[in-house]
KOLLUMLUM-203995 format. One record per residue (C-alpha): residue number from 1; residue in three letters; chain; x, z, y. Coordinates in steps of 0.25 Angstrom, whole numbers, padded with zeros to 4 digits, m for minus. Last residue first. Layout:
% KOLLUMLUM-203995
(NUM; Ala; A; (X; Z; Y));
...
This chain:
% KOLLUMLUM-203995
(361; Ala; A; (0577; 0690; m0359));
(360; Pro; A; (0584; 0692; m0346));
(359; Asn; A; (0592; 0705; m0345));
(358; Tyr; A; (0587; 0717; m0338));
(357; Ile; A; (0595; 0729; m0333));
(356; Val; A; (0590; 0741; m0326));
(355; Gly; A; (0595; 0748; m0314));
(354; Ser; A; (0602; 0761; m0310));
(353; Ser; A; (0616; 0767; m0313));
(352; Ser; A; (0614; 0781; m0309));
(351; Asp; A; (0618; 0793; m0300));
(350; Gln; A; (0611; 0806; m0304));
(349; Thr; A; (0600; 0815; m0300));
(348; Ala; A; (0594; 0805; m0291));
(347; Gly; A; (0594; 0808; m0276));
(346; Thr; A; (0593; 0793; m0272));
(345; Val; A; (0606; 0792; m0264));
(344; Ser; A; (0615; 0803; m0269));
(343; Lys; A; (0610; 0799; m0284));
(342; Leu; A; (0616; 0785; m0282));
(341; Cys; A; (0611; 0774; m0290));
(340; Asn; A; (0620; 0762; m0293));
(339; Val; A; (0630; 0770; m0302));
(338; Glu; A; (0637; 0761; m0311));
(337; Asn; A; (0632; 0755; m0325));
(336; Arg; A; (0640; 0741; m0321));
(335; Asp; A; (0627; 0734; m0321));
(334; Lys; A; (0620; 0745; m0314));
(333; Leu; A; (0631; 0744; m0303));
(332; Val; A; (0629; 0729; m0303));
(331; Gly; A; (0614; 0730; m0302));
(330; Leu; A; (0616; 0740; m0290));
(329; Phe; A; (0624; 0729; m0283));
(328; Gly; A; (0613; 0719; m0285));
(327; Phe; A; (0604; 0729; m0278));
(326; Val; A; (0615; 0730; m0267));
(325; Met; A; (0614; 0715; m0265));
(324; Ala; A; (0599; 0715; m0264));
(323; Glu; A; (0599; 0727; m0254));
(322; Lys; A; (0611; 0720; m0246));
(321; Phe; A; (0603; 0707; m0245));
(320; Asp; A; (0598; 0705; m0230));
(319; Ile; A; (0607; 0714; m0222));
(318; Ile; A; (0619; 0709; m0231));
(317; Val; A; (0616; 0695; m0229));
(316; Thr; A; (0614; 0697; m0215));
(315; Pro; A; (0628; 0702; m0212));
(314; Pro; A; (0629; 0717; m0209));
(313; Ile; A; (0623; 0725; m0198));
(312; Asn; A; (0632; 0737; m0195));
(311; Ile; A; (0628; 0749; m0187));
(310; Ser; A; (0638; 0759; m0181));
(309; Val; A; (0632; 0773; m0182));
(308; Ile; A; (0630; 0785; m0173));
(307; Gly; A; (0633; 0779; m0159));
(306; Glu; A; (0620; 0771; m0159));
(305; Leu; A; (0611; 0775; m0171));
(304; Lys; A; (0598; 0775; m0163));
(303; Gln; A; (0602; 0763; m0155));
(302; Ser; A; (0606; 0755; m0168));
(301; Leu; A; (0593; 0758; m0174));
(300; Val; A; (0585; 0753; m0163));
(299; Lys; A; (0593; 0740; m0163));
(298; Ile; A; (0593; 0739; m0178));
(297; Leu; A; (0577; 0740; m0178));
(296; Tyr; A; (0576; 0730; m0166));
(295; Glu; A; (0585; 0720; m0174));
(294; Asn; A; (0577; 0721; m0186));
(293; Lys; A; (0587; 0712; m0195));
(292; Thr; A; (0593; 0725; m0200));
(291; Gly; A; (0579; 0729; m0205));
(290; Gly; A; (0581; 0718; m0216));
(289; Gly; A; (0591; 0727; m0223));
(288; Thr; A; (0606; 0731; m0219));
(287; Ile; A; (0612; 0741; m0209));
(286; Leu; A; (0627; 0746; m0212));
(285; Met; A; (0630; 0758; m0204));
(284; Lys; A; (0644; 0763; m0199));
(283; Pro; A; (0648; 0777; m0196));
(282; Asn; A; (0657; 0781; m0186));
(281; Ala; A; (0660; 0795; m0193));
(280; Lys; A; (0647; 0799; m0201));
(279; Lys; A; (0637; 0810; m0199));
(278; Val; A; (0623; 0807; m0206));
(277; Lys; A; (0611; 0812; m0199));
(276; Lys; A; (0612; 0801; m0188));
(275; Ile; A; (0609; 0790; m0200));
(274; Glu; A; (0596; 0797; m0204));
(273; Asn; A; (0590; 0798; m0190));
(272; Ala; A; (0595; 0784; m0186));
(271; Ile; A; (0587; 0779; m0198));
(270; Gln; A; (0574; 0786; m0194));
(269; Phe; A; (0575; 0782; m0180));
(268; Ala; A; (0578; 0767; m0183));
(267; Ile; A; (0566; 0766; m0192));
(266; His; A; (0557; 0774; m0182));
(265; His; A; (0561; 0765; m0170));
(264; Val; A; (0558; 0753; m0179));
(263; Ala; A; (0544; 0758; m0183));
(262; Thr; A; (0542; 0761; m0168));
(261; His; A; (0545; 0747; m0163));
(260; Leu; A; (0537; 0741; m0175));
(259; Leu; A; (0525; 0750; m0172));
(258; Asn; A; (0526; 0746; m0158));
(257; Thr; A; (0526; 0731; m0161));
(256; Ala; A; (0515; 0733; m0172));
(255; Thr; A; (0506; 0738; m0161));
(254; Asp; A; (0500; 0752; m0161));
(253; Lys; A; (0491; 0761; m0168));
(252; Thr; A; (0498; 0770; m0178));
(251; Asn; A; (0489; 0774; m0190));
(250; Asn; A; (0493; 0762; m0198));
(249; Ile; A; (0508; 0764; m0196));
(248; Ile; A; (0507; 0778; m0200));
(247; Pro; A; (0499; 0775; m0212));
(246; Ile; A; (0509; 0764; m0216));
(245; Val; A; (0521; 0775; m0216));
(244; Gln; A; (0517; 0786; m0226));
(243; Glu; A; (0509; 0780; m0238));
(242; Glu; A; (0514; 0765; m0237));
(241; Phe; A; (0528; 0768; m0233));
(240; Trp; A; (0529; 0778; m0244));
(239; Glu; A; (0524; 0769; m0254));
(238; Tyr; A; (0534; 0758; m0249));
(237; Gly; A; (0546; 0767; m0253));
(236; Leu; A; (0555; 0776; m0247));
(235; Ser; A; (0568; 0784; m0252));
(234; Lys; A; (0574; 0798; m0251));
(233; Pro; A; (0586; 0805; m0254));
(232; Phe; A; (0587; 0810; m0244));
(231; Pro; A; (0580; 0821; m0236));
(230; Gln; A; (0564; 0820; m0232));
(229; Lys; A; (0561; 0822; m0217));
(228; Tyr; A; (0560; 0806; m0215));
(227; Tyr; A; (0550; 0805; m0227));
(226; Asn; A; (0541; 0814; m0221));
(225; Leu; A; (0536; 0804; m0210));
(224; Val; A; (0538; 0810; m0196));
(223; Asn; A; (0546; 0798; m0191));
(222; Leu; A; (0535; 0789; m0194));
(221; Asn; A; (0524; 0797; m0186));
(220; Glu; A; (0534; 0799; m0174));
(219; Phe; A; (0536; 0784; m0173));
(218; Phe; A; (0521; 0781; m0174));
(217; Glu; A; (0518; 0790; m0163));
(216; Ala; A; (0529; 0786; m0154));
(215; Asn; A; (0525; 0771; m0155));
(214; Val; A; (0538; 0766; m0150));
(213; Ile; A; (0537; 0753; m0142));
(212; Gly; A; (0537; 0739; m0146));
(211; Thr; A; (0545; 0726; m0142));
(210; Ala; A; (0557; 0729; m0152));
(209; Ala; A; (0547; 0730; m0164));
(208; Ile; A; (0543; 0716; m0162));
(207; Lys; A; (0557; 0710; m0162));
(206; Gly; A; (0562; 0719; m0174));
(205; Gly; A; (0570; 0707; m0178));
(204; Lys; A; (0559; 0701; m0185));
(203; Asp; A; (0547; 0711; m0186));
(202; Tyr; A; (0542; 0709; m0200));
(201; Glu; A; (0532; 0702; m0209));
(200; Leu; A; (0523; 0700; m0197));
(199; Asp; A; (0507; 0700; m0197));
(198; Ile; A; (0506; 0709; m0186));
(197; Ser; A; (0502; 0722; m0194));
(196; Lys; A; (0513; 0717; m0205));
(195; Cys; A; (0523; 0720; m0195));
(194; Ile; A; (0521; 0735; m0196));
(193; His; A; (0523; 0734; m0211));
(192; Asn; A; (0536; 0726; m0208));
(191; Leu; A; (0542; 0738; m0199));
(190; Leu; A; (0539; 0749; m0209));
(189; Met; A; (0544; 0741; m0221));
(188; Asn; A; (0556; 0736; m0213));
(187; Ala; A; (0560; 0751; m0211));
(186; Pro; A; (0554; 0763; m0219));
(185; Ser; A; (0563; 0774; m0217));
(184; Ile; A; (0576; 0781; m0221));
(183; Asp; A; (0578; 0778; m0236));
(182; Tyr; A; (0590; 0785; m0242));
(181; Ala; A; (0604; 0785; m0245));
(180; Ile; A; (0616; 0794; m0248));
(179; Arg; A; (0629; 0790; m0255));
(178; Lys; A; (0637; 0802; m0258));
(177; Asn; A; (0651; 0807; m0253));
(176; Gln; A; (0644; 0817; m0243));
(175; His; A; (0636; 0806; m0237));
(174; Gln; A; (0638; 0791; m0239));
(173; Phe; A; (0627; 0782; m0233));
(172; Ser; A; (0615; 0775; m0236));
(171; Val; A; (0602; 0772; m0228));
(170; Asn; A; (0588; 0766; m0230));
(169; Ser; A; (0578; 0760; m0221));
(168; Ile; A; (0565; 0755; m0229));
(167; Gly; A; (0560; 0740; m0229));
(166; Gly; A; (0574; 0737; m0227));
(165; Leu; A; (0584; 0743; m0217));
(164; Asn; A; (0596; 0748; m0225));
(163; Leu; A; (0606; 0757; m0219));
(162; Cys; A; (0620; 0758; m0225));
(161; Phe; A; (0628; 0770; m0218));
(160; Asp; A; (0643; 0773; m0218));
(159; Tyr; A; (0646; 0759; m0220));
(158; Glu; A; (0660; 0754; m0226));
(157; Ser; A; (0654; 0758; m0240));
(156; Phe; A; (0645; 0745; m0241));
(155; Leu; A; (0646; 0741; m0255));
(154; Leu; A; (0648; 0754; m0264));
(153; Gln; A; (0640; 0763; m0255));
(152; Asp; A; (0630; 0754; m0249));
(151; Gly; A; (0628; 0748; m0263));
(150; Ile; A; (0625; 0762; m0269));
(149; Pro; A; (0616; 0764; m0257));
(148; Val; A; (0607; 0753; m0260));
(147; Leu; A; (0599; 0761; m0270));
(146; Pro; A; (0590; 0768; m0261));
(145; Ala; A; (0582; 0773; m0269));
(144; Gly; A; (0578; 0777; m0283));
(143; Gln; A; (0575; 0790; m0277));
(142; Gly; A; (0582; 0798; m0287));
(141; Gly; A; (0577; 0807; m0298));
(140; His; A; (0585; 0801; m0309));
(139; Ile; A; (0573; 0793; m0314));
(138; Val; A; (0573; 0788; m0299));
(137; Asp; A; (0587; 0783; m0301));
(136; Asn; A; (0583; 0776; m0313));
(135; Thr; A; (0572; 0769; m0307));
(134; Arg; A; (0579; 0763; m0295));
(133; Phe; A; (0588; 0751; m0299));
(132; Asp; A; (0577; 0744; m0307));
(131; Cys; A; (0585; 0731; m0308));
(130; Ile; A; (0597; 0724; m0315));
(129; Val; A; (0594; 0710; m0320));
(128; Lys; A; (0601; 0701; m0330));
(127; Gln; A; (0597; 0686; m0327));
(126; Gly; A; (0588; 0675; m0332));
(125; Ser; A; (0580; 0676; m0318));
(124; Ala; A; (0566; 0677; m0324));
(123; Asn; A; (0570; 0686; m0336));
(122; Ala; A; (0578; 0695; m0328));
(121; Leu; A; (0568; 0697; m0318));
(120; His; A; (0557; 0699; m0328));
(119; Gln; A; (0566; 0710; m0335));
(118; Gly; A; (0569; 0716; m0322));
(117; Ser; A; (0555; 0718; m0318));
(116; Gly; A; (0553; 0717; m0302));
(115; Ile; A; (0547; 0729; m0298));
(114; Gln; A; (0553; 0741; m0292));
(113; Tyr; A; (0548; 0755; m0296));
(112; Thr; A; (0552; 0769; m0292));
(111; Leu; A; (0545; 0782; m0297));
(110; Gly; A; (0550; 0795; m0300));
(109; Ile; A; (0539; 0802; m0293));
(108; Asp; A; (0548; 0806; m0280));
(107; Pro; A; (0554; 0792; m0283));
(106; Gln; A; (0542; 0785; m0277));
(105; His; A; (0546; 0770; m0275));
(104; Phe; A; (0536; 0761; m0280));
(103; Val; A; (0535; 0746; m0278));
(102; Thr; A; (0550; 0743; m0276));
(101; His; A; (0553; 0728; m0279));
(100; Gly; A; (0565; 0725; m0288));
(99; His; A; (0580; 0729; m0285));
(98; Ser; A; (0585; 0717; m0293));
(97; Ser; A; (0599; 0715; m0298));
(96; Ile; A; (0601; 0702; m0305));
(95; Phe; A; (0613; 0700; m0314));
(94; Asp; A; (0627; 0694; m0317));
(93; Ile; A; (0624; 0682; m0307));
(92; Asp; A; (0630; 0668; m0307));
(91; Leu; A; (0622; 0660; m0296));
(90; Arg; A; (0618; 0646; m0295));
(89; His; A; (0612; 0648; m0281));
(88; Gln; A; (0599; 0642; m0283));
(87; Thr; A; (0599; 0647; m0298));
(86; Ile; A; (0601; 0661; m0295));
(85; Phe; A; (0591; 0661; m0284));
(84; Ala; A; (0580; 0655; m0292));
(83; Lys; A; (0584; 0665; m0304));
(82; Ser; A; (0583; 0677; m0294));
(81; Gln; A; (0569; 0672; m0289));
(80; Asn; A; (0564; 0671; m0302));
(79; Gly; A; (0569; 0684; m0307));
(78; Leu; A; (0563; 0691; m0295));
(77; Trp; A; (0549; 0684; m0298));
(76; Thr; A; (0550; 0688; m0312));
(75; Gly; A; (0553; 0703; m0308));
(74; Tyr; A; (0541; 0702; m0298));
(73; Glu; A; (0532; 0697; m0309));
(72; Asn; A; (0536; 0708; m0318));
(71; His; A; (0534; 0719; m0308));
(70; Leu; A; (0522; 0713; m0303));
(69; Ala; A; (0516; 0714; m0317));
(68; Leu; A; (0521; 0729; m0317));
(67; Leu; A; (0514; 0732; m0305));
(66; Gln; A; (0501; 0725; m0309));
(65; Ile; A; (0501; 0733; m0322));
(64; Ala; A; (0504; 0746; m0314));
(63; Ser; A; (0493; 0744; m0305));
(62; Leu; A; (0497; 0738; m0291));
(61; His; A; (0497; 0746; m0278));
(60; Ile; A; (0512; 0747; m0276));
(59; Ala; A; (0514; 0732; m0279));
(58; Asn; A; (0506; 0728; m0266));
(57; Lys; A; (0519; 0725; m0258));
(56; Leu; A; (0525; 0717; m0270));
(55; Lys; A; (0512; 0710; m0273));
(54; Gln; A; (0510; 0707; m0258));
(53; Lys; A; (0525; 0701; m0258));
(52; Leu; A; (0523; 0693; m0270));
(51; Thr; A; (0510; 0686; m0264));
(50; Gln; A; (0517; 0684; m0250));
(49; Ser; A; (0529; 0678; m0256));
(48; Tyr; A; (0541; 0686; m0256));
(47; Ala; A; (0552; 0681; m0247));
(46; Ile; A; (0565; 0678; m0255));
(45; Asp; A; (0578; 0682; m0249));
(44; Ser; A; (0590; 0676; m0254));
(43; Thr; A; (0605; 0678; m0256));
(42; Lys; A; (0618; 0673; m0261));
(41; Glu; A; (0632; 0679; m0261));
(40; Ile; A; (0631; 0693; m0257));
(39; Ser; A; (0645; 0699; m0258));
(38; Phe; A; (0649; 0712; m0264));
(37; Thr; A; (0661; 0722; m0265));
(36; Trp; A; (0662; 0734; m0273));
(35; Arg; A; (0675; 0743; m0273));
(34; His; A; (0681; 0750; m0286));
(33; Asn; A; (0693; 0741; m0286));
(32; Asp; A; (0684; 0729; m0287));
(31; Lys; A; (0669; 0728; m0288));
(30; Thr; A; (0662; 0715; m0285));
(29; Phe; A; (0648; 0713; m0282));
(28; His; A; (0643; 0698; m0280));
(27; Cys; A; (0629; 0696; m0274));
(26; Tyr; A; (0617; 0687; m0275));
(25; Ala; A; (0607; 0693; m0266));
(24; Ile; A; (0591; 0691; m0268));
(23; Asp; A; (0582; 0698; m0258));
(22; Leu; A; (0567; 0697; m0262));
(21; Gly; A; (0556; 0697; m0251));
(20; Asp; A; (0552; 0704; m0239));
(19; Leu; A; (0545; 0715; m0246));
(18; Ser; A; (0550; 0726; m0236));
(17; Thr; A; (0552; 0735; m0248));
(16; Gly; A; (0564; 0727; m0253));
(15; Ser; A; (0566; 0717; m0264));
(14; Met; A; (0580; 0716; m0268));
(13; Leu; A; (0587; 0707; m0279));
(12; Gly; A; (0602; 0707; m0281));
(11; Leu; A; (0608; 0695; m0289));
(10; Val; A; (0622; 0699; m0294));
(9; Lys; A; (0636; 0693; m0296));
(8; Tyr; A; (0645; 0705; m0301));
(7; Thr; A; (0660; 0704; m0298));
(6; Arg; A; (0670; 0711; m0306));
(5; Pro; A; (0682; 0719; m0303));
(4; Ser; A; (0686; 0729; m0314));
(3; Asn; A; (0681; 0743; m0312));
(2; Asp; A; (0673; 0744; m0325));
(1; Met; A; (0667; 0758; m0326));
């Protein structure tokens, strides 16, 4: 293992379950004296066109041939976006590290699939690419998720808890000298789905949710979902949301305002339940992800965790681009052949250095 100081210049790409677009983060990572530091130098968030958004949303229903064609098409699109970003900012990079876009995530049957062909991405961008970070962990019996906790452990060690509020809420923390992490509940995925019924992409700042009242039946039906009874390691995917949660929403007769209000209380309730289970002295929690900008969700969560944990909201660039940055970091660890997938997090039989490397041809 090479311990000499070296700075890696990496383009991290992230497409989340919220389908709001592609996050690009140009980052520097330096390891010096066994400690990693990072800086986020340049960023961009590229909204998906309605056509591409619909293609990605409906990808789970495509035939095998159609899905593979989209895999290649999306890889080329990622490569073109990356090349334009690199050219615009005149960047010198070592490689692109891409999460891809998750279509299938069913680790119980040994399946996780992120589209965005690495070879197409490499060819379109003209850059070395590292991607497909989940498959190897699933082969070793893991959930293939969440993967950000290695970044939490090595880049944000001053926090006792790292909570991410994306399409799904997830948490990571040290427990008995091991990193533990798992998905807690749907978050923006749930809120944004309800917003569609009133022709909105999302509830900005949680302003609509804040004016509603709790629908007790909806709140209870969400809280009794079997997932919440399962022990970690565990993870969620869109298929679960489609099968388990959307029918509950469809069978609840109430206004979108009350559904949003109730959904916020459900998300905060589930998160608070999990944090309360872990005993730490004067703990600090970092919250990132798009849900951090939902002021009403943060208010309700803060009330439920008052006196239990100190909540820290970082600068906006970290809120918005932490996941893209960490996937850049996963690429660095893969490039160094170091562990980037923790069995204590995913439930795999072993730690691994996951990811596949593609060179432009």
